[in-house]
N, C-alpha and C positions, 0 to 999 in steps of 0.2 A: 624228385622235386627239388631237393637240396642241391643236387648236381647242376640243375638248370640255373639256379640262382648263382652258384659259384661261376659257371661258365659266362653268364651275363656280366657278372662283376669283373671277370678277367677281360672280357671284350671291352668294357667301358674303360678299364685301366689301360689296355693296349691302345685304344683310340686316343686317350689323353696323352700317353707317352709319345705317340706319333705326332700329334698336333704340337706338343711342346717342343719336340725336336725341330719341326718345320719352322716354328716361330723363332727358335734360337738361331737357326741357320739364316733366316731372313734378317734378324738383327745383326748378326755377324757380317753379312754381306753389306748392309747399310753402313755399318761402322767402317768397313774397309773402303767403301766408295767415298764416304765423306773425308776419310783420311787422305785418299788420293787427290781429291779436289783441293783440300787445304794445302797439300804439298805442291800442287801444280801452280797455284797462284801465290807468288811471293808477296808479302805485304810491302806496300810502298811507304818508305820512311822519309818524311820531309827533312831536308837539310837546312842548315842555318843560312846558306847562301841565298835562298829564295826570299826568306823573310828574316833579315838580320835582327838580332835581339840586342837592344841597348839596355844599360842600367837606367831604371826609372821610366816614367811615361812622359813622352814629349808634351810640351805645354799646348801645342796645337791640337793634339788629340783630346786633352782634357777640356779645352775650350769648346771643341766641336761637340763632344758628348754632353757637356753642360748645356749648350744651346739646344740640342735636340731634346733633352729631358725637359728643359724649361718650356719649349714649345709644345710638348706633348701633354704635360700635366699642369702647366700653368706655374704661377709664382707661389708655390707652396713652400713652407719652411718646416723642417723637422725641429720640434721644440724639445722633445724628451724621448729618449729610448730607454726602456726598462723592461725587465721580464714581466710577463703577465701572470696573473694568478691561475692556479690550476684547479679552481673550485668546481668547474663544470666536469672535469674528468673524475674527481673523487665522488661527486654526486652520482655520476653514471655508474661507477663501480659499485657503490653501495646500493643502487637501485636494482642491480642485477643479482644481488645475493638473495637467497631465499629466507635468510634470517638476519636480524640486525647484528652488526659487528659488535664484538665485545669492547668495553672501554679499556684503554691501555693504561 
């Protein structure tokens, strides 16, 4: 009875070893295949001759972008930019605790 259990355990371990080796070989083959694909296709690097880069942004581009933004959102003005309060995040953190936080 004990020997039958030991034989069954050895069979299970043997099957697990074989499956692990097959998966390792499959992964190794996939890594080699993707490495070959990456080497086969050299990345295209854009050069500066196609799109020359000047210092600063041309005034025509700024005018065109401003016109598009104005036509899309209307004549809105940004009056004030400031960081917002993080009260909602601290409230959410405290609601997730099982006990109230200690005073500091």
